[in-house]
C-alpha atoms as one frame of an Amber mdcrd trajectory, in Angstrom:
protein
  24.100  15.459 -19.661  22.163  13.069 -17.385  19.965  10.441 -18.980  16.340
  10.653 -17.826  14.813   7.239 -17.197  11.150   7.015 -18.177  10.715   3.250
 -18.286  10.399   1.418 -14.978  10.072  -2.299 -14.174   6.766  -3.778 -13.036
   7.791  -4.114  -9.379   8.594  -0.405  -9.218   5.329   0.427 -11.002   3.338
  -1.618  -8.484   5.151   0.033  -5.586   4.410   3.467  -7.051   0.780   2.447
  -7.513   0.601   1.575  -3.814   2.245   4.868  -2.869  -0.209   6.747  -5.072
  -3.162   5.162  -3.261  -1.838   6.613   0.018  -0.906   9.955  -1.564   2.817
   9.339  -0.976   4.019   9.272  -4.608   5.824  12.238  -6.106   4.707  13.840
  -9.345   7.689  12.312 -11.168   6.795   8.830  -9.852   3.210   9.288 -11.038
   4.395  10.344 -14.498   6.659   7.284 -14.803   3.827   5.049 -13.569   1.423
   6.416 -16.174   3.988   5.877 -18.935   4.456   2.297 -17.706   0.693   1.713
 -17.641   0.463   2.660 -21.329   2.329  -0.484 -22.376   1.845  -2.921 -19.443
  -1.535  -4.631 -19.191  -0.634  -6.564 -16.027   0.168  -3.370 -14.139  -2.979
  -1.683 -15.470  -4.982  -4.565 -14.029  -3.071  -4.319 -10.725  -3.716  -0.576
 -10.544  -7.407  -1.023 -11.365  -7.855  -3.668  -8.643  -5.848  -1.641  -6.132
  -7.956   1.451  -6.794 -11.170  -0.557  -6.436  -9.997  -2.078  -3.135  -9.038
   1.329  -1.748 -12.407   2.834  -2.656 -14.287  -0.104  -1.090 -12.329   0.258
   2.140 -13.029   3.999   2.267 -16.793   3.532   1.982 -16.934   0.551   4.347
 -18.118   0.960   7.912 -15.183  -0.802   9.510 -14.382   0.305  13.042 -10.774
  -0.099  14.091  -9.492  -0.407  17.622  -7.908   2.704  19.009  -4.246   2.703
  19.983  -4.845   2.398  23.751  -7.050  -0.681  23.352  -4.458  -2.308  21.073
  -1.688  -1.658  23.592  -3.788  -3.122  26.423  -4.513  -6.218  24.360  -0.830
  -6.585  23.498   0.205  -6.365  27.167  -2.489  -8.860  28.186  -1.326 -11.253
  25.483   2.332 -10.932  26.489   1.447 -11.571  30.145  -0.654 -14.615  29.232
   2.181 -15.893  27.055   4.658 -15.570  29.944   2.358 -17.702  32.103   2.454
 -20.526  29.546   6.170 -20.517  28.736   7.989 -23.542  30.146
């Protein structure tokens, strides 16, 4: 019979917390994270801050560059860099 591992280390809990914020964590990962959060204050604080940061970013009015503009900027930078290489 396989042994089911419920307890996870803090680094795995923090990684799962990050995955949860982006809706990439599995149900099993979320269950193990919640068990870990019961007894680990440091990870509870990390999760609380991470959740707050994610919600602030969602409600912010930050405009990001679209992919084409980024690519143009990257090419311009690379060309300018070539001009200055000895």
